[in-house]
C-alpha positions as CSV (number, residue, x, y, z in Angstrom):
1,M,139.5,112.4,145.3
2,I,136.1,113.8,144.6
3,R,135.0,113.3,141.0
4,Y,132.3,115.5,139.4
5,P,130.1,114.6,136.4
6,A,130.8,116.5,133.2
7,P,128.4,119.3,132.4
8,L,125.3,118.2,130.4
9,R,125.4,118.8,126.7
10,P,122.8,118.2,123.9
11,G,123.0,114.6,122.9
12,D,123.6,113.4,126.5
13,K,121.1,110.9,128.0
14,I,118.8,112.0,130.8
15,A,116.9,109.3,132.6
16,V,113.5,110.1,134.3
17,T,112.2,108.0,137.2
18,S,109.9,108.5,140.2
19,P,111.6,107.2,143.3
20,S,108.5,108.1,145.3
21,A,105.1,109.2,143.9
22,G,104.3,108.6,140.2
23,A,102.5,110.8,137.7
24,S,98.9,110.7,136.6
25,G,96.4,113.1,135.1
26,P,97.7,116.7,134.8
27,G,100.9,115.6,136.5
28,A,101.6,113.0,133.8
29,E,100.8,115.7,131.1
30,R,103.3,118.0,132.7
31,V,106.0,115.3,132.7
32,D,105.3,114.5,129.1
33,F,105.6,118.3,128.2
34,C,109.0,118.5,130.1
35,V,110.3,115.3,128.4
36,D,109.3,116.6,125.0
37,W,111.0,120.0,125.8
38,L,114.3,118.2,126.8
39,R,114.2,116.2,123.6
40,T,113.6,119.3,121.6
41,A,116.6,120.8,123.3
42,G,118.7,117.9,122.0
43,Y,118.8,115.5,124.9
44,D,118.2,111.8,124.7
45,V,115.6,111.3,127.3
46,V,114.5,107.8,128.6
47,V,111.6,107.4,130.9
48,G,111.7,104.6,133.4
49,Q,109.0,102.1,134.3
50,C,108.5,103.6,137.8
51,M,106.2,106.4,136.8
52,D,102.7,105.1,137.6
53,G,100.7,107.7,139.5
54,S,97.7,105.5,140.3
55,G,98.8,104.7,143.9
56,L,100.8,106.2,146.7
57,T,104.1,105.2,145.1
58,S,105.2,104.7,141.4
59,A,106.1,101.0,142.0
60,P,107.1,98.7,144.8
61,A,110.2,99.9,146.8
62,E,112.4,97.1,145.4
63,Q,111.6,98.1,141.8
64,R,112.0,101.8,142.5
65,A,115.4,101.2,144.1
66,A,116.6,98.8,141.3
67,E,115.6,101.3,138.6
68,L,117.3,104.2,140.3
69,T,120.5,102.1,140.9
70,V,120.5,101.0,137.3
71,M,120.1,104.5,136.0
72,L,122.8,105.9,138.3
73,C,125.2,103.2,137.3
74,D,124.6,103.2,133.6
75,P,127.6,105.0,132.0
76,D,125.5,106.3,129.2
77,V,123.1,108.1,131.5
78,R,124.6,111.5,132.4
79,C,121.7,112.7,134.6
80,V,118.9,111.2,136.6
81,L,115.9,113.5,136.9
82,P,113.0,112.6,139.1
83,P,109.9,114.7,138.1
84,W,109.1,115.5,141.7
85,G,109.2,114.1,145.2
86,G,106.7,112.4,147.5
87,E,107.0,110.9,150.9
88,T,108.3,107.4,150.3
89,A,112.0,107.7,149.2
90,I,112.9,106.6,152.7
91,D,111.9,103.1,151.5
92,L,114.8,103.0,149.1
93,V,117.7,103.8,151.4
94,D,118.3,100.2,152.5
95,L,117.6,98.8,149.0
96,L,120.0,100.9,146.9
97,D,123.2,99.0,145.8
98,W,125.7,101.3,147.5
99,D,128.6,99.1,146.4
100,A,127.6,99.5,142.7
101,L,127.1,103.3,143.2
102,A,130.6,103.6,144.7
103,V,132.3,102.3,141.6
104,A,130.0,103.9,139.0
105,E,131.0,106.9,136.9
106,P,129.7,110.2,138.3
107,T,126.1,111.0,137.3
108,W,124.1,114.1,138.0
109,L,121.2,113.3,140.4
110,V,118.9,116.4,140.4
111,G,116.2,116.9,143.0
112,Y,115.2,118.2,146.4
113,S,112.5,117.6,149.0
114,D,111.8,113.9,149.2
115,L,114.9,113.1,147.2
116,S,117.0,114.5,150.0
117,T,116.1,111.3,151.8
118,V,118.2,109.4,149.3
119,L,121.0,112.0,149.1
120,L,121.4,112.3,152.9
121,P,122.8,108.8,153.6
122,I,125.4,109.0,150.8
123,P,128.8,108.7,152.5
124,P,131.0,111.8,152.1
125,D,133.4,109.9,149.8
126,L,130.6,109.4,147.4
127,A,128.9,112.8,147.8
128,G,130.9,114.5,145.0
129,Q,130.5,111.5,142.8
130,R,126.8,111.2,142.9
131,C,125.5,114.8,143.2
132,T,125.9,118.3,144.5
133,A,123.7,118.6,147.5
134,T,123.2,120.7,150.6
135,T,122.0,118.8,153.6
136,S,120.2,119.9,156.8
137,P,122.3,121.5,159.5
138,T,120.7,119.3,162.1
139,R,122.2,116.1,163.5
140,P,120.6,112.8,162.6
141,T,118.5,111.1,165.2
142,D,118.0,108.0,163.1
143,P,120.8,105.4,163.6
144,R,120.5,104.4,159.9
145,Q,122.2,107.7,159.1
146,A,125.3,106.6,161.0
147,C,127.1,106.1,157.6
148,C,127.1,109.9,157.2
149,R,130.3,110.5,159.1
150,G,133.0,113.0,158.0
151,P,136.7,112.8,158.6
152,S,136.3,114.0,162.2
153,S,133.8,111.2,163.0
154,Q,131.1,113.9,163.3
155,P,128.0,113.5,161.2
156,A,128.5,115.0,157.8
157,L,125.3,116.9,157.9
158,G,125.4,120.6,157.2
159,R,128.1,120.3,154.6
160,T,127.8,121.5,151.1
161,S,129.4,119.5,148.4
162,S,130.1,121.7,145.5
163,V,132.8,123.0,143.1
164,T,134.3,126.3,144.2
165,R,136.1,128.3,141.6
166,D,138.2,131.4,142.3
């Protein structure tokens, strides 16, 4: 059974973390503006520790993966919102706690680009629980993506997980 997160409502908690590149200078100012806007709109916004923009990544891979896992598994967090992408989310795939994610309540995970690297290996039975995402129509060449198999034992790429209403 695919479970979907409830729609966001004012008062819900939104967590912000940078699974790849962090924020500095004008980028940090932009993130602050957006966080303030969400708070003004009535959301409870928490900003994680993995936001440093002084290097290539916001924090070491282990710390970024742990923070993302904690946010996605926290029943009080209704949405995880990375401020942007980067090029290093691939470092998180083997470090995320997939077992904990499998039993966690559904949480919106909003993003694209580099975040697709995290969304792609989510097994089809978790896809509806974690996010609504469209993946590339190409087949994986990386054996680490072997977990992305659908019911027909074909890679689950090219599928769209979404709610369809008549």
